[in-house]
C-alpha positions as CSV (number, residue, x, y, z in Angstrom):
1,M,-0.5,-0.2,0.3
2,T,1.3,3.4,-0.5
3,L,0.1,6.9,1.2
4,K,-0.5,9.5,-1.0
5,F,0.1,13.3,0.0
6,S,-1.3,15.9,-1.7
7,R,0.8,18.5,-3.5
8,R,-0.1,20.8,-0.4
9,K,1.5,17.8,1.9
10,T,4.5,17.3,0.0
11,L,5.4,21.0,0.1
12,Q,5.0,20.8,3.9
13,L,7.3,18.0,4.2
14,M,10.2,19.3,1.5
15,S,9.9,22.5,3.5
16,A,10.7,20.4,6.7
17,G,13.7,18.8,5.1
18,I,12.1,15.7,3.9
19,A,12.7,16.1,0.2
20,S,14.3,12.4,-0.1
21,L,11.0,11.6,0.2
22,V,9.3,12.6,-3.2
23,L,10.7,11.5,-6.7
24,P,12.5,14.0,-9.0
25,G,9.3,14.5,-10.9
26,F,7.6,16.6,-8.6
27,G,8.6,19.5,-10.4
28,T,5.9,18.1,-13.1
29,G,3.4,17.7,-10.5
30,R,3.7,14.3,-11.4
31,A,5.1,13.4,-8.0
32,E,5.1,9.6,-6.9
33,A,6.2,8.6,-3.8
34,A,9.9,7.2,-3.6
35,V,9.2,5.0,-0.2
36,T,7.0,2.8,1.6
37,A,3.8,4.0,3.3
38,L,5.3,3.4,6.7
39,K,8.2,6.0,6.6
40,Q,5.9,8.5,4.6
41,S,3.7,8.0,7.8
42,I,6.8,8.6,9.8
43,A,8.4,11.1,8.0
44,E,5.2,12.9,8.3
45,A,4.9,12.5,12.4
46,A,8.6,13.5,12.8
47,S,8.4,16.9,11.0
48,K,6.7,18.6,13.9
49,D,9.7,17.7,15.7
50,A,13.3,18.8,14.2
51,D,15.0,16.8,16.1
52,I,13.3,13.8,15.5
53,A,12.8,14.2,11.8
54,A,16.6,14.9,11.6
55,F,17.2,11.8,13.3
56,Y,14.9,9.7,11.0
57,R,16.2,11.4,8.2
58,S,19.5,10.0,8.8
59,R,18.4,6.8,9.0
60,N,15.9,7.1,5.5
61,F,13.0,6.8,7.7
62,K,13.7,2.8,8.8
63,P,11.5,2.5,12.0
64,M,13.2,1.4,15.6
65,F,10.1,0.4,17.3
66,V,7.3,-1.0,15.0
67,S,8.9,-3.8,12.7
68,K,8.6,-7.3,13.1
69,G,12.4,-7.6,14.5
70,D,12.1,-4.3,16.8
71,G,10.4,-6.4,19.6
72,R,13.1,-6.5,22.0
73,R,13.0,-2.6,21.9
74,R,9.8,-2.2,22.3
75,S,9.5,-4.5,25.1
76,A,12.7,-2.7,26.7
77,I,11.1,0.9,26.7
78,L,7.7,-0.2,27.9
79,K,9.7,-2.5,31.0
80,A,11.8,1.1,31.8
81,F,8.3,3.2,30.9
82,G,6.9,0.7,33.5
83,G,9.4,1.0,36.5
84,A,9.9,4.9,36.1
85,S,8.2,5.3,39.6
86,D,11.3,3.7,41.0
87,H,13.3,6.6,40.2
88,G,10.6,9.0,41.2
89,L,9.7,10.2,37.7
90,P,6.2,11.5,36.4
91,L,4.4,8.1,35.0
92,N,2.2,10.2,32.7
93,R,5.1,11.3,30.9
94,Y,5.3,8.1,29.4
95,D,2.6,6.1,29.9
96,A,3.6,2.4,29.5
97,A,0.2,0.9,29.3
98,D,-0.9,3.6,26.8
99,M,2.2,3.0,24.9
100,K,1.6,-0.6,24.9
101,A,-2.3,-0.2,23.8
102,L,-0.5,2.0,20.9
103,F,1.5,-0.5,19.8
104,R,-1.0,-2.7,20.0
105,D,-4.0,-1.2,18.0
106,A,-1.0,0.4,15.5
107,R,-2.6,-2.0,12.2
108,T,-2.1,0.5,9.2
109,P,1.5,1.5,8.4
110,A,-0.1,5.2,8.7
111,D,-0.6,4.2,12.7
112,R,2.4,2.9,12.9
113,G,4.3,5.3,11.5
114,R,2.5,7.6,14.2
115,V,3.0,5.2,16.7
116,E,6.5,4.9,16.2
117,V,7.4,8.5,16.3
118,E,5.6,9.1,19.8
119,A,7.6,6.2,21.0
120,A,10.5,8.0,19.8
121,K,9.0,11.1,21.6
122,R,8.2,9.0,25.2
123,F,11.8,7.5,25.4
124,L,13.5,11.1,25.0
125,A,11.0,12.6,27.6
126,Y,12.2,9.5,29.3
127,A,16.0,9.9,28.9
128,D,16.3,13.5,29.7
129,D,14.4,13.3,32.8
130,L,16.7,10.4,34.1
131,R,20.2,12.3,33.0
132,S,19.3,15.6,33.6
133,G,16.4,15.6,36.0
134,V,12.5,16.7,35.5
135,V,12.6,20.1,36.5
136,N,14.8,23.3,35.5
137,P,16.5,24.1,39.2
138,R,17.2,27.6,37.8
139,K,13.4,28.4,37.0
140,I,12.5,27.2,40.7
141,D,15.1,29.0,42.8
142,T,17.6,31.5,41.3
143,A,20.1,30.2,44.3
144,I,20.3,26.5,42.4
145,V,23.0,27.4,40.0
146,V,24.1,24.0,39.5
147,D,25.3,23.1,36.0
148,V,23.2,20.7,34.6
149,P,24.3,17.9,32.4
150,R,22.0,18.4,28.8
151,F,22.5,15.5,26.0
152,D,21.7,16.2,21.9
153,R,18.1,14.7,21.3
154,V,19.3,13.5,17.6
155,A,22.9,12.0,18.9
156,T,20.7,10.4,21.8
157,L,18.3,8.7,19.3
158,D,21.3,7.5,17.3
159,A,22.8,5.8,20.2
160,F,19.8,4.0,21.0
161,A,19.3,2.7,17.8
162,K,23.2,1.5,18.0
163,S,22.5,-0.2,21.3
164,N,21.2,-2.9,22.9
165,A,18.1,-1.4,24.2
166,N,17.9,-3.1,27.9
167,G,21.5,-2.0,28.5
168,F,21.1,1.6,27.1
169,L,18.4,2.3,29.4
170,K,19.9,1.0,32.3
171,K,22.7,3.4,31.8
172,L,20.6,6.2,31.9
173,A,20.5,7.0,35.9
174,P,22.7,8.5,38.2
175,T,25.9,6.6,38.4
176,K,26.3,7.9,42.0
177,P,26.3,5.0,44.8
178,E,24.4,7.6,47.0
179,Y,21.6,7.5,44.4
180,V,21.1,3.8,44.5
181,R,21.0,4.0,48.3
182,L,18.1,6.7,47.9
183,Q,16.3,4.5,45.9
184,K,16.5,2.1,48.4
185,E,15.3,4.5,51.4
186,K,12.3,5.1,48.8
187,R,11.1,1.6,48.6
188,R,11.2,1.5,52.3
189,L,9.3,4.4,52.9
190,E,7.0,3.5,50.3
191,K,6.3,-0.2,52.0
192,L,5.8,2.0,55.5
193,L,3.3,4.3,53.9
194,G,1.4,1.0,52.7
195,K,1.6,-0.1,55.8
196,G,0.1,2.8,57.7
197,G,3.2,4.8,58.3
198,W,4.7,5.5,61.8
199,G,1.4,5.3,63.6
200,G,0.2,8.2,66.2
201,R,1.6,11.3,66.3
202,V,3.5,12.6,70.0
203,A,0.9,14.7,71.7
204,A,3.4,16.9,73.4
205,K,5.6,20.3,73.2
206,S,8.4,18.2,75.2
207,L,9.3,15.1,76.7
208,K,12.2,14.2,78.8
209,P,14.1,11.5,81.4
210,G,12.5,10.6,84.0
211,Q,8.7,11.4,83.0
212,S,5.9,8.6,82.0
213,G,2.3,9.1,80.9
214,D,0.4,8.4,77.2
215,A,2.4,11.3,75.4
216,V,5.4,9.2,76.3
217,V,3.7,5.4,75.1
218,Q,3.4,7.6,72.1
219,L,7.2,8.7,71.4
220,R,7.9,5.2,72.5
221,N,5.7,3.3,69.7
222,R,6.5,5.8,67.4
223,L,10.4,5.4,67.6
224,I,9.8,1.5,67.5
225,R,7.6,2.0,64.3
226,M,11.1,4.1,63.0
227,G,13.1,1.6,63.8
228,Y,15.0,3.7,66.6
229,L,13.8,1.6,69.3
230,R,12.6,-2.4,69.9
231,K,9.5,-3.4,71.1
232,S,8.9,-2.2,75.1
233,A,5.9,-2.1,76.8
234,A,7.6,0.2,79.3
235,Q,5.6,3.0,80.4
236,S,8.3,6.2,81.5
237,Y,10.9,7.6,79.8
238,D,13.8,5.2,80.4
239,A,17.4,5.0,79.8
240,G,16.6,2.7,76.8
241,L,14.0,5.5,75.3
242,Q,16.6,8.5,76.0
243,A,19.1,6.6,73.6
244,A,16.8,5.8,70.8
245,V,16.1,9.6,70.8
246,Q,19.6,10.3,71.2
247,T,20.0,8.2,68.2
248,F,17.0,9.9,66.3
249,Q,18.6,13.7,66.9
250,I,22.0,12.3,65.7
251,S,20.5,11.4,62.2
252,H,18.2,14.1,61.8
253,G,21.1,16.8,62.9
254,L,19.4,17.7,66.3
255,A,21.6,18.1,69.4
256,P,21.4,14.3,70.6
257,D,20.9,15.1,74.4
258,G,18.4,12.8,74.4
259,V,15.5,15.1,75.7
260,A,12.6,15.5,73.3
261,G,12.7,18.7,73.2
262,A,10.1,21.0,70.8
263,G,12.1,20.9,67.9
264,T,13.2,17.1,68.4
265,I,9.2,16.6,68.6
266,A,8.6,18.6,65.8
267,E,10.8,16.5,63.3
268,I,9.3,13.1,65.4
269,N,6.0,13.8,64.4
270,K,6.9,13.9,60.5
271,D,5.0,11.7,58.6
272,V,6.5,9.3,56.0
273,Q,5.2,10.6,53.0
274,D,7.4,14.1,54.6
275,R,10.2,12.0,54.4
276,L,9.2,10.2,50.9
277,G,9.3,13.8,49.5
278,Q,12.8,14.5,50.9
279,V,14.1,11.6,49.2
280,L,12.4,12.2,46.2
281,V,13.5,15.9,45.9
282,A,17.1,14.4,47.1
283,M,17.2,12.1,43.8
284,E,16.1,14.3,41.9
285,R,18.7,16.4,42.8
286,N,21.3,14.1,42.1
287,R,19.8,13.4,38.4
288,W,21.2,17.2,38.2
289,T,24.6,16.5,39.0
290,P,24.5,12.5,37.8
291,K,28.4,11.5,37.5
292,P,30.3,10.5,41.2
293,L,32.3,13.2,42.6
294,E,36.3,13.7,42.6
295,K,38.2,11.2,44.9
296,K,38.7,14.5,46.9
297,H,36.8,17.0,47.1
298,V,35.3,19.8,49.8
299,W,31.5,19.3,50.3
300,V,29.1,22.0,52.2
301,N,26.1,20.3,53.2
302,L,24.1,23.7,53.8
303,P,21.0,22.2,55.5
304,D,23.3,20.0,57.6
305,F,25.9,23.2,58.7
306,H,29.0,21.3,58.1
307,V,32.0,20.9,56.0
308,D,33.6,18.1,55.2
309,I,36.8,16.8,53.3
310,M,36.3,13.9,51.3
311,E,38.7,11.4,50.3
312,K,37.3,8.1,48.3
313,G,34.1,8.2,50.4
314,K,35.2,8.8,53.5
315,S,35.2,12.4,55.5
316,T,39.0,13.0,56.7
317,F,38.2,16.5,58.3
318,R,34.8,17.6,59.8
319,S,33.9,21.3,61.3
320,R,30.7,23.0,61.8
321,V,29.7,26.1,59.3
322,V,27.4,29.0,59.6
323,I,25.8,29.6,56.4
324,G,23.6,32.8,54.9
325,K,20.9,34.0,57.0
326,Q,17.5,33.2,55.8
327,T,16.7,35.9,53.6
328,S,16.7,36.2,49.9
329,D,19.5,38.8,49.8
330,R,21.9,36.6,51.9
331,V,21.4,32.6,51.3
332,T,24.1,30.9,50.3
333,P,24.0,29.7,46.8
334,E,24.5,26.0,45.6
335,F,27.2,25.7,43.1
336,S,30.5,24.0,42.6
337,D,33.7,25.6,42.0
338,T,37.7,25.1,42.8
339,M,39.5,26.2,45.5
340,E,42.3,27.8,44.6
341,F,44.1,29.5,47.6
342,M,44.2,30.4,51.3
343,V,44.6,33.9,52.7
344,I,45.9,34.2,55.8
345,N,46.0,37.0,57.8
346,P,43.2,38.5,55.7
347,S,41.7,41.6,54.9
348,W,38.0,42.0,54.8
349,Y,36.9,44.1,51.7
350,V,33.2,44.9,52.8
351,P,30.8,44.2,49.8
352,R,29.1,47.4,48.4
353,S,25.4,46.1,49.5
354,I,26.7,46.2,52.9
355,V,28.5,49.3,52.9
356,T,25.3,51.4,51.7
357,K,22.5,49.4,53.2
358,E,23.8,48.9,56.9
359,Y,27.1,50.8,57.2
360,L,26.1,54.5,55.3
361,P,22.4,54.9,57.4
362,L,24.9,54.3,60.9
363,M,28.0,56.8,59.5
364,K,25.1,59.1,58.4
365,R,24.1,59.6,62.4
366,N,27.6,59.0,63.2
367,R,30.8,59.1,61.4
368,N,32.6,57.3,63.8
369,A,30.1,53.9,63.3
370,Q,32.0,51.1,62.1
371,S,35.3,52.7,62.9
372,Q,37.2,49.1,62.8
373,L,36.8,50.1,58.9
374,Q,39.2,52.0,57.1
375,I,37.5,54.1,54.0
376,L,38.8,53.9,51.0
377,G,39.1,56.4,48.0
378,S,38.9,55.4,44.5
379,N,43.2,55.2,44.7
380,G,42.6,52.5,47.2
381,R,43.8,54.7,49.8
382,P,42.6,55.3,53.4
383,I,40.4,58.6,53.8
384,N,40.0,60.5,57.1
385,R,36.5,60.3,58.1
386,A,36.6,64.0,59.5
387,K,37.0,64.8,55.7
388,I,33.6,63.2,54.4
389,D,29.9,64.6,54.2
390,F,28.2,61.6,54.4
391,S,24.6,63.2,54.6
392,K,25.2,64.1,50.9
393,Y,25.0,60.3,49.8
394,N,22.9,57.6,49.1
395,E,23.0,53.9,48.3
396,R,23.7,55.1,44.5
397,N,26.3,57.9,44.6
398,F,28.8,56.7,47.6
399,P,31.9,56.9,46.0
400,F,33.7,55.0,48.7
401,S,35.0,51.4,49.4
402,M,35.6,49.9,53.0
403,K,38.2,47.8,54.4
404,Q,38.6,46.2,57.2
405,P,42.8,45.4,58.2
406,P,44.0,41.8,59.2
407,S,43.2,41.4,62.8
408,K,41.5,38.7,65.3
409,R,39.0,41.0,65.0
410,N,38.0,41.0,61.3
411,A,35.1,39.9,60.1
412,L,36.9,37.1,57.9
413,G,38.8,36.0,61.2
414,L,42.1,35.3,60.4
415,V,41.9,32.9,57.2
416,K,39.8,32.8,54.5
417,F,39.7,29.7,51.5
418,M,38.9,31.2,48.2
419,F,37.2,29.7,45.0
420,P,36.9,32.7,42.7
421,N,33.3,33.0,42.2
422,K,30.7,35.7,40.3
423,Y,28.5,35.1,43.9
424,N,31.7,36.6,45.7
425,I,31.1,33.4,48.4
426,Y,33.7,31.7,50.2
427,L,34.8,29.9,53.8
428,H,36.4,31.4,56.3
429,D,37.0,31.7,59.9
430,T,35.1,34.6,62.1
431,P,35.7,36.0,65.6
432,S,31.9,35.0,66.6
433,K,32.0,31.8,67.7
434,N,29.0,31.7,69.7
435,L,26.6,30.8,67.1
436,F,28.4,27.4,66.1
437,G,26.6,26.2,69.1
438,R,23.1,26.4,68.2
439,E,21.0,23.5,65.7
440,V,19.9,26.1,63.1
441,R,23.2,28.0,61.9
442,A,22.0,30.5,58.8
443,Y,23.1,34.1,60.2
444,S,25.9,34.9,57.5
445,H,25.7,37.7,54.8
446,G,26.2,34.1,52.6
447,C,29.4,33.3,52.9
448,V,30.4,30.1,55.0
449,R,31.7,30.6,58.6
450,V,34.1,27.2,59.3
451,H,34.4,26.6,63.2
452,K,37.4,25.0,62.8
453,P,39.2,26.9,60.7
454,F,43.1,26.4,61.4
455,E,42.2,22.7,61.6
456,F,40.3,23.1,58.1
457,A,43.9,24.7,57.0
458,Y,46.2,22.4,58.0
459,A,44.0,19.6,56.2
460,L,44.5,21.3,53.2
461,L,47.9,21.9,53.5
462,S,48.9,18.7,54.5
463,A,48.9,17.6,50.9
464,Q,52.1,20.2,50.4
465,E,53.5,20.7,53.8
466,R,55.5,18.0,55.7
467,D,54.7,20.7,58.8
468,A,51.5,21.9,57.6
469,E,50.7,23.4,61.4
470,G,53.9,24.5,61.9
471,Y,54.3,26.5,58.3
472,F,50.3,27.7,59.2
473,Q,51.4,29.5,62.3
474,K,54.2,30.7,61.3
475,I,52.7,32.7,58.5
476,L,49.9,33.8,61.1
477,R,52.5,35.5,63.8
478,T,53.4,37.6,60.7
479,G,50.3,39.2,61.3
480,S,51.0,40.2,57.5
481,E,48.4,39.7,54.8
482,R,49.7,36.8,52.8
483,R,48.0,34.2,49.8
484,V,48.8,30.5,49.8
485,D,48.3,28.7,46.9
486,L,47.1,25.1,46.8
487,Q,49.3,23.1,44.4
488,Q,47.0,20.8,43.7
489,P,43.1,23.1,43.7
490,L,40.9,20.9,45.0
491,P,36.6,21.0,44.0
492,V,34.2,22.6,46.2
493,H,30.7,21.8,46.2
494,L,28.2,24.0,48.1
495,A,24.9,21.3,48.1
496,Y,21.7,21.4,49.5
497,F,20.9,17.7,50.6
498,T,17.6,17.4,53.1
499,A,17.7,13.7,52.7
500,W,20.9,11.0,52.4
501,V,21.6,7.6,53.1
502,D,25.1,7.2,54.2
503,A,27.8,3.9,53.4
504,K,26.3,1.7,56.3
505,G,22.7,2.2,55.0
506,R,21.4,4.5,57.6
507,P,19.2,7.5,56.6
508,H,19.5,11.2,57.6
509,Y,16.9,13.7,57.3
510,R,17.4,17.8,58.3
511,R,15.4,20.8,57.8
512,D,14.6,22.6,54.8
513,V,16.5,25.5,56.2
514,Y,15.9,27.5,52.9
515,G,12.5,26.2,51.2
516,R,14.2,25.2,48.4
517,D,13.3,21.2,48.7
518,G,9.5,22.2,49.0
519,R,9.8,24.6,45.8
520,I,11.0,21.7,44.0
521,L,8.8,18.8,45.3
522,A,6.0,21.8,44.3
523,A,7.0,21.5,41.0
524,L,7.7,17.7,40.6
525,S,4.6,17.4,41.9
526,N,3.1,19.8,38.8
527,A,5.0,17.9,36.7
528,G,3.3,14.9,37.5
529,V,5.5,13.2,40.0
530,T,3.5,11.5,42.9
531,L,4.0,9.8,46.3
532,R,3.4,6.1,46.1
533,S,2.7,3.7,48.7
534,V,3.5,-0.1,48.0
535,R,1.8,-2.8,50.0
536,A,5.0,-5.5,50.8
């Protein structure tokens, strides 16, 4: 059977770059189809998508899904589409049942051609979602500036056509071991959801050791269901319950005092659905950066309020950190860069936004406000404050900059760690140590303050100095500003994970301090991702 196109349709196909379908005699008005009806149908359906059209044109419109010999490839994509929820992907984008019905009901060459192209479209959507994520992070939050990999659609189709279908599809998912562990946690939570979750919530604002009563029983039962405590009928807040609360606190980034205070109760009362949502977001985040991280790198997980030096998957250094305040102009962004050097005894060149928005109003009222800071002219030299009429200036026309010379009172402390970036974000010491004792540590202007900066410096310098501490301290004692380059620059990642599973299989959860996970989960939901329960 030959599918005949009208002269108008043939012109449309030619304008779409599918002129190879038309015989040379077209110019005389006696065009004849040069290929089978199936190929002509594929060409017509593909003409609406330039990439798909280019792929099929390169193979002379030969199908790869609907021919008799394509059974394994059909089965492979149907299996992959059907298992999309294992990755927390939107099933409705691929709809395995609908695709299977389309394959089954396509009887004419025209129908088979349209189904061929539909299968290609859904395959591309699946591949893109699994390799690069379902949503675009920069459209969700401008502070998420990760470089998401994007893949050429024509090359993807071509590689799939030349590969073992099942093998190709299995390799689409992130290769990080963290992703596989999150998948396992996802299945665990889905089974728990199918069994009714963790039971009743704890009806108390706070509980402490020695107490008893209904709320203590609720706390005990909930921790048993969560797996933090063995089954017990005890009615009091005993040593066993206290130890279970401590274990829960450790895995949720809370102060491990064994007391179920308001913050701990709030986290214990989170439902299975809440944790499942965090896992789905963490899986999506892993799809944005799917490759395993470097063997050695600096890892700052913002909601965890810690910095680690990671080597071959293990932390060799760890310190608490303070991150940006929870306001739109101070939050710490998510991005990756390379740490190149540190500055010992640094000067602090005050960001203009702080100079004009915070310090200028103070100096208008009292010219000696922030007296620890020097005011610099355009030539970089200090200017006597007595010669400046601050009342003449505002945010737009203030012509001076400000600097704090090296000292123990310097806002950057005694060392800063630099990975030059357009966001002007770096890690540094601080003279304000009191904030490191708090659970939620979001107070800075955006940079990351390190609780143990000297030890961090020693760890970084140990790769190039025999006596890293002695080397550092010798420079520090001079009191003079000194740049020290890292002979082996180190990748640094400022990340945001409120859920992860460690190498021992233990799940960890953190608060969504900036609300980013909530926005990502909403975007995933709008795209069709759902929380599912599984009957064990």
